[in-house]
N, CA, C and O atoms as CSV, one atom per row, in Angstrom:
chain,resi,resn,atom,element,x,y,z
A,1,MET,N,N,224.591,143.693,59.617
A,1,MET,CA,C,224.670,142.820,58.574
A,1,MET,C,C,223.347,142.920,57.699
A,1,MET,O,O,222.212,142.961,58.172
A,2,ALA,N,N,223.688,142.955,56.273
A,2,ALA,CA,C,222.587,142.991,55.442
A,2,ALA,C,C,222.212,141.386,55.055
A,2,ALA,O,O,223.018,140.460,55.144
A,3,TYR,N,N,220.822,141.265,54.609
A,3,TYR,CA,C,220.270,140.159,54.433
A,3,TYR,C,C,219.515,140.164,53.190
A,3,TYR,O,O,218.528,140.899,53.164
A,4,VAL,N,N,219.809,139.447,52.101
A,4,VAL,CA,C,219.093,139.507,50.781
A,4,VAL,C,C,218.442,138.153,50.688
A,4,VAL,O,O,219.007,137.070,50.840
A,5,ASN,N,N,217.238,138.357,50.431
A,5,ASN,CA,C,216.352,137.131,50.140
A,5,ASN,C,C,216.387,136.700,48.673
A,5,ASN,O,O,215.636,137.352,47.948
A,6,THR,N,N,217.012,135.861,48.160
A,6,THR,CA,C,216.855,135.432,46.709
A,6,THR,C,C,215.961,134.603,46.340
A,6,THR,O,O,215.817,134.361,45.142
A,7,SER,N,N,215.175,133.996,47.309
A,7,SER,CA,C,214.241,133.101,46.974
A,7,SER,C,C,212.904,133.857,46.471
A,7,SER,O,O,212.570,134.965,46.891
A,8,ARG,N,N,212.298,133.223,45.663
A,8,ARG,CA,C,211.013,133.770,44.910
A,8,ARG,C,C,209.730,133.198,45.352
A,8,ARG,O,O,209.574,131.997,45.135
A,9,ALA,N,N,208.755,133.869,45.955
A,9,ALA,CA,C,207.566,133.310,46.268
A,9,ALA,C,C,206.882,132.849,44.891
A,9,ALA,O,O,206.960,133.453,43.821
A,10,VAL,N,N,206.251,131.748,45.122
A,10,VAL,CA,C,205.450,131.118,44.154
A,10,VAL,C,C,204.034,131.617,44.333
A,10,VAL,O,O,203.504,131.421,45.427
A,11,GLY,N,N,203.456,132.153,43.516
A,11,GLY,CA,C,202.044,132.716,43.737
A,11,GLY,C,C,201.194,131.894,42.788
A,11,GLY,O,O,201.599,130.994,42.052
A,12,LEU,N,N,199.924,132.352,42.919
A,12,LEU,CA,C,198.868,131.674,42.237
A,12,LEU,C,C,199.224,131.596,40.679
A,12,LEU,O,O,199.371,130.560,40.030
A,13,ALA,N,N,199.324,132.826,40.248
A,13,ALA,CA,C,199.688,132.840,38.765
A,13,ALA,C,C,200.861,132.090,38.325
A,13,ALA,O,O,200.936,131.763,37.140
A,14,ASP,N,N,201.666,131.822,39.045
A,14,ASP,CA,C,202.921,130.953,38.774
A,14,ASP,C,C,202.502,129.648,38.621
A,14,ASP,O,O,202.826,129.008,37.621
A,15,ARG,N,N,201.706,129.104,39.643
A,15,ARG,CA,C,201.250,127.750,39.637
A,15,ARG,C,C,200.214,127.670,38.517
A,15,ARG,O,O,200.180,126.575,37.955
A,16,ILE,N,N,199.405,128.552,38.096
A,16,ILE,CA,C,198.493,128.144,37.109
A,16,ILE,C,C,199.192,128.374,35.712
A,16,ILE,O,O,198.640,127.856,34.741
A,17,ALA,N,N,200.307,129.068,35.518
A,17,ALA,CA,C,201.080,129.006,34.347
A,17,ALA,C,C,201.889,127.638,34.359
A,17,ALA,O,O,202.097,127.088,33.277
A,18,ALA,N,N,202.255,127.189,35.282
A,18,ALA,CA,C,202.873,125.533,35.300
A,18,ALA,C,C,201.892,124.631,34.882
A,18,ALA,O,O,202.137,123.756,34.051
A,19,ILE,N,N,200.693,124.799,35.452
A,19,ILE,CA,C,199.741,123.632,35.121
A,19,ILE,C,C,199.364,123.952,33.582
A,19,ILE,O,O,199.181,123.053,32.761
A,20,ALA,N,N,199.280,125.122,33.324
A,20,ALA,CA,C,198.865,125.314,31.639
A,20,ALA,C,C,200.032,124.681,30.821
A,20,ALA,O,O,199.853,123.895,29.891
A,21,GLY,N,N,201.284,125.121,31.281
A,21,GLY,CA,C,202.415,124.424,30.379
A,21,GLY,C,C,202.326,122.911,30.440
A,21,GLY,O,O,202.402,122.275,29.389
A,22,SER,N,N,202.154,122.229,31.723
A,22,SER,CA,C,201.961,120.819,31.697
A,22,SER,C,C,200.872,120.416,30.650
A,22,SER,O,O,201.029,119.455,29.897
A,23,PHE,N,N,199.884,121.120,30.648
A,23,PHE,CA,C,198.637,120.577,29.893
A,23,PHE,C,C,198.940,120.638,28.437
A,23,PHE,O,O,198.458,119.826,27.647
A,24,ARG,N,N,199.749,121.613,28.078
A,24,ARG,CA,C,200.190,121.813,26.747
A,24,ARG,C,C,200.978,120.771,26.240
A,24,ARG,O,O,200.770,120.294,25.124
A,25,LYS,N,N,201.942,120.356,27.046
A,25,LYS,CA,C,202.864,119.575,26.834
A,25,LYS,C,C,202.251,118.184,26.746
A,25,LYS,O,O,202.699,117.347,25.963
A,26,ALA,N,N,201.274,117.957,27.517
A,26,ALA,CA,C,200.562,116.500,27.399
A,26,ALA,C,C,199.878,116.584,26.223
A,26,ALA,O,O,199.989,115.624,25.460
A,27,MET,N,N,199.151,117.566,25.872
A,27,MET,CA,C,198.348,117.585,24.581
A,27,MET,C,C,199.206,117.341,23.504
A,27,MET,O,O,198.775,116.636,22.591
A,28,ALA,N,N,200.432,117.828,23.433
A,28,ALA,CA,C,201.195,117.653,22.211
A,28,ALA,C,C,201.798,116.347,22.272
A,28,ALA,O,O,201.992,115.814,21.180
A,29,GLN,N,N,202.124,115.741,23.259
A,29,GLN,CA,C,202.394,114.369,23.459
A,29,GLN,C,C,201.493,113.346,22.973
A,29,GLN,O,O,201.753,112.330,22.329
A,30,ARG,N,N,200.289,113.835,23.432
A,30,ARG,CA,C,199.033,112.860,23.047
A,30,ARG,C,C,198.674,112.999,21.425
A,30,ARG,O,O,198.140,112.110,20.763
A,31,ALA,N,N,199.065,114.254,20.949
A,31,ALA,CA,C,198.867,114.563,19.440
A,31,ALA,C,C,199.696,113.496,18.561
A,31,ALA,O,O,199.303,112.875,17.575
A,32,ILE,N,N,201.132,113.453,19.286
A,32,ILE,CA,C,202.177,112.807,18.615
A,32,ILE,C,C,201.619,111.224,18.599
A,32,ILE,O,O,201.549,110.615,17.531
A,33,TYR,N,N,201.262,110.661,19.763
A,33,TYR,CA,C,200.902,109.436,19.998
A,33,TYR,C,C,199.687,108.937,18.978
A,33,TYR,O,O,199.782,107.878,18.357
A,34,ARG,N,N,198.649,109.729,18.883
A,34,ARG,CA,C,197.649,109.632,17.931
A,34,ARG,C,C,198.042,109.493,16.438
A,34,ARG,O,O,197.637,108.588,15.708
A,35,GLN,N,N,198.915,110.538,16.050
A,35,GLN,CA,C,199.286,110.538,14.741
A,35,GLN,C,C,200.002,109.346,14.344
A,35,GLN,O,O,199.857,108.737,13.284
A,36,THR,N,N,200.920,109.026,15.453
A,36,THR,CA,C,201.921,107.807,14.880
A,36,THR,C,C,200.983,106.310,14.907
A,36,THR,O,O,201.259,105.382,14.148
A,37,MET,N,N,199.987,106.259,15.779
A,37,MET,CA,C,199.122,105.294,15.695
A,37,MET,C,C,198.389,105.313,14.334
A,37,MET,O,O,198.357,104.258,13.700
A,38,ARG,N,N,197.849,106.320,13.875
A,38,ARG,CA,C,197.064,106.608,12.605
A,38,ARG,C,C,198.002,105.948,11.491
A,38,ARG,O,O,197.672,105.004,10.772
A,39,GLU,N,N,199.263,106.631,11.476
A,39,GLU,CA,C,200.172,106.440,10.276
A,39,GLU,C,C,200.635,104.812,10.284
A,39,GLU,O,O,200.768,104.190,9.231
A,40,LEU,N,N,200.847,104.245,11.532
A,40,LEU,CA,C,201.280,102.851,11.489
A,40,LEU,C,C,200.076,101.971,11.227
A,40,LEU,O,O,200.233,100.983,10.509
A,41,ASN,N,N,198.882,102.242,11.748
A,41,ASN,CA,C,197.681,101.267,11.388
A,41,ASN,C,C,197.384,101.511,10.005
A,41,ASN,O,O,196.743,100.656,9.393
A,42,ALA,N,N,197.792,102.642,9.383
A,42,ALA,CA,C,197.387,102.706,7.813
A,42,ALA,C,C,198.392,101.849,6.970
A,42,ALA,O,O,198.187,101.920,5.758
A,43,LEU,N,N,199.353,101.119,7.329
A,43,LEU,CA,C,200.287,100.484,6.688
A,43,LEU,C,C,199.877,99.194,6.618
A,43,LEU,O,O,199.315,98.758,7.622
A,44,SER,N,N,200.043,98.330,5.503
A,44,SER,CA,C,199.564,96.960,5.073
A,44,SER,C,C,200.586,96.052,5.967
A,44,SER,O,O,201.622,96.495,6.464
A,45,ALA,N,N,200.183,94.880,6.072
A,45,ALA,CA,C,201.065,93.873,6.960
A,45,ALA,C,C,202.543,93.724,6.196
A,45,ALA,O,O,203.591,93.446,6.780
A,46,LYS,N,N,202.405,93.959,4.825
A,46,LYS,CA,C,203.661,93.705,4.131
A,46,LYS,C,C,204.489,94.769,4.402
A,46,LYS,O,O,205.655,94.550,4.728
A,47,GLU,N,N,203.930,96.225,4.291
A,47,GLU,CA,C,204.742,97.144,4.716
A,47,GLU,C,C,205.203,97.209,6.143
A,47,GLU,O,O,206.366,97.590,6.280
A,48,LEU,N,N,204.560,96.928,7.196
A,48,LEU,CA,C,204.956,96.835,8.418
A,48,LEU,C,C,206.110,95.855,8.539
A,48,LEU,O,O,207.027,96.092,9.325
A,49,ALA,N,N,206.094,94.629,7.696
A,49,ALA,CA,C,207.193,93.683,7.708
A,49,ALA,C,C,208.424,94.268,7.124
A,49,ALA,O,O,209.518,93.973,7.603
A,50,ASP,N,N,208.318,95.061,6.140
A,50,ASP,CA,C,209.362,95.585,5.477
A,50,ASP,C,C,210.021,96.487,6.475
A,50,ASP,O,O,211.234,96.681,6.396
A,51,LEU,N,N,209.295,97.049,7.408
A,51,LEU,CA,C,209.942,97.917,8.342
A,51,LEU,C,C,210.554,97.155,9.524
A,51,LEU,O,O,211.427,97.643,10.242
A,52,GLY,N,N,210.014,95.863,9.688
A,52,GLY,CA,C,210.670,95.181,10.817
A,52,GLY,C,C,209.737,95.510,11.934
A,52,GLY,O,O,210.156,95.552,13.091
A,53,ILE,N,N,208.418,95.760,11.619
A,53,ILE,CA,C,207.362,95.906,12.786
A,53,ILE,C,C,206.431,94.941,12.751
A,53,ILE,O,O,206.027,94.525,11.665
A,54,HIS,N,N,205.975,94.465,13.898
A,54,HIS,CA,C,204.869,93.509,13.897
A,54,HIS,C,C,203.541,94.341,14.327
A,54,HIS,O,O,203.615,95.344,15.038
A,55,HIS,N,N,202.544,93.917,13.916
A,55,HIS,CA,C,201.247,94.804,14.222
A,55,HIS,C,C,200.820,94.742,15.794
A,55,HIS,O,O,199.952,95.474,16.268
A,56,SER,N,N,201.439,93.913,16.428
A,56,SER,CA,C,201.319,93.778,17.859
A,56,SER,C,C,202.112,94.996,18.637
A,56,SER,O,O,201.796,95.416,19.751
A,57,ALA,N,N,203.221,95.488,17.818
A,57,ALA,CA,C,204.234,96.593,18.436
A,57,ALA,C,C,203.794,97.834,18.250
A,57,ALA,O,O,204.369,98.730,18.867
A,58,ILE,N,N,202.714,98.154,17.388
A,58,ILE,CA,C,202.227,99.588,17.015
A,58,ILE,C,C,202.136,100.279,18.289
A,58,ILE,O,O,202.914,101.211,18.490
A,59,ARG,N,N,201.203,99.913,19.268
A,59,ARG,CA,C,200.983,100.749,20.233
A,59,ARG,C,C,202.073,101.127,21.258
A,59,ARG,O,O,202.071,102.230,21.804
A,60,SER,N,N,203.118,100.068,21.532
A,60,SER,CA,C,204.223,100.373,22.102
A,60,SER,C,C,205.309,101.411,21.345
A,60,SER,O,O,205.958,102.272,21.939
A,61,LEU,N,N,205.355,101.168,20.076
A,61,LEU,CA,C,206.157,102.395,19.271
A,61,LEU,C,C,205.397,103.446,19.316
A,61,LEU,O,O,206.150,104.373,19.615
A,62,ALA,N,N,204.225,103.881,19.178
A,62,ALA,CA,C,203.706,104.950,19.367
A,62,ALA,C,C,203.763,105.657,20.731
A,62,ALA,O,O,203.706,106.884,20.820
A,63,HIS,N,N,203.860,104.957,21.639
A,63,HIS,CA,C,204.086,105.419,23.114
A,63,HIS,C,C,205.348,105.963,23.133
A,63,HIS,O,O,205.568,107.140,23.415
A,64,GLU,N,N,206.301,105.039,22.803
A,64,GLU,CA,C,207.726,105.602,22.845
A,64,GLU,C,C,207.985,106.671,22.091
A,64,GLU,O,O,208.833,107.468,22.494
A,65,ALA,N,N,207.268,106.912,20.778
A,65,ALA,CA,C,207.544,108.099,20.009
A,65,ALA,C,C,206.902,109.434,20.711
A,65,ALA,O,O,207.297,110.568,20.438
A,66,ALA,N,N,206.022,109.193,21.507
A,66,ALA,CA,C,205.432,110.378,22.129
A,66,ALA,C,C,205.933,110.737,23.524
A,66,ALA,O,O,206.107,111.884,23.937
A,67,TYR,N,N,206.136,109.639,24.176
A,67,TYR,CA,C,206.561,109.829,25.778
A,67,TYR,C,C,208.133,109.526,26.071
A,67,TYR,O,O,208.705,109.918,27.088
A,68,GLY,N,N,208.704,108.827,25.108
A,68,GLY,CA,C,210.125,108.467,25.160
A,68,GLY,C,C,209.971,107.012,25.923
A,68,GLY,O,O,208.895,106.439,26.091
A,69,LYS,N,N,211.396,106.477,26.396
A,69,LYS,CA,C,211.337,105.074,26.843
A,69,LYS,C,C,210.939,105.049,28.299
A,69,LYS,O,O,210.826,103.976,28.890
């Protein structure tokens, strides 16, 4: 009877690549969060009101934009 092993051993290089990928994703999400915060904080109270956004909701909106719900 023949036996074929289809599982792949996860080596150190694979783990380092996964960590690097996670780091890149986290940095991209953080950049989106920071940019959203900057843009919303730059708006006046009237502009925020026109958009239906209260100033206290800016942080949660930026978080949702970057990381989802």
